[in-house]
N, C-alpha and C positions, 0 to 999 in steps of 0.2 A: 449460155448468156443470150439475152433476148434480141439485142441489136447487132452483136458482131460474135463470129466465131472466134476460138482461141487464136486460130491461125491468123485470122485477120488482125486481131490485136497484137500478135507477134509482129506481123509485117509492119503495122503503124508504127510500133516501137522500134524496130530495126531501121525504119525509113528516116528516123530523125537523128542527125548527126551526134547530138548531145546525148543522146540514150544509147549509142552503140555498145557501151560497156557495162550496160545495166544487165544483170543477171536475169534472165528469164525462166522460170520454172512454170511448167505445164501440169496441171492436175486434172485428170480427166478419166473417164470410163472408157474412152475410145481407143480400142486396142487394134484398129484397122491398120495394116501395114501402110496402105497408101497415106494415111493420115499422119502416121509415124515418120514416114520418109519426108513428107511435106515440112513437117516440124523441124526435121533436121536440116532440110535444105534453108529454112528460115532462121536457122543459128540459134534454135532453142538451147538452153544450157541443160535442162533436164525435162524429161517426158516421164512423169510419175503415173503410173496407173492406179486407179481406185480399186479396192478399198484401201485406204492408208490410215496410218495411225499417226498422232502427233510426233511420236519418237521417230518414225520414218522421216518425216518431213524435217524435224529438227536436225537428224543426223546428217541429211543432205545439205542443209544450209551451213551447218558447222563445217563438213568436209570442204564445201566449195569456199568459205571464208579462210580455211587454214592453207588452201592451196593443194589439198589432197584429193580434190574432186576429179574424178577421171570422166572424160567424155569421149565419145566416138567421134572423129571429124571435128574435133574442138566442141562440139556443139550437141551432140545427141547421146543421152543415156536414158536407158528404160530401166527404171528401179521397180522392183517388187519386193516386199517384205517377205523374208523366209519365216515359216510358221515352225 
């Protein structure tokens, strides 16, 4: 994103009381462990590494909506599609 990083957007969303319960999924090519940890500290709901398919994204959204979505520390899941 040209003006803000995903972490900056996450912080801006989480800083707004009315958006506290808004699910936040990050779709990124950044697998750096420091960035993953920072996303977890920012309470991201899913940190999804590229490349992904629509099936993977749809599956994550369905799991989240059904309540079967598992996160680490409430907020961090690194998902990769198995081939």
